[in-house]
Phi, psi and omega in degrees: 000137181285154188299315179299321179294317179300313180300319180296314180298317179293325177294317178297317179298319178296318178301313180297322177294318181299324181261027172054048175235064188297331181295320177294319178298315180300318180301315179294314184293324178294326177294316179294320180299322178297326180274330182225073185295341181262010181279106184296327179299321180295317180293324177296313180294320178298319180302315180291319179297317177298321178298314179298328183274002180076032180241072187297325180296318177294323178298315179297316180298317179292323177297316178296322178293320176304312182297328178294320184264354181296140179284150177304136180087355180290141179290120183247011182298318182295316182292327177292324176295314180300314180297319178299316177297321179295320178297318177297316179298317179299315179298318179296320179294322179290326181291331180285332183292000000 
């Protein structure tokens, strides 16, 4: 995928997350992930979008994938926060069942 197109898709996905439209963001990010499965930024953004959409298991899976592809020395504090929130959400959902 060429860089300008990737940047545009990621910008659109970010816009949708900012305006609380995670499903639209997920659709774009999943398309980019299919084309660039090793792109850690896509997995980070997907993890947050899944969390916003109430899909904690998918959020956790994307966070783990991000950590798999993260470069050494990369700041992982945000993804650890997202994963922690997803784990809490998952536990709360299980407690309600």
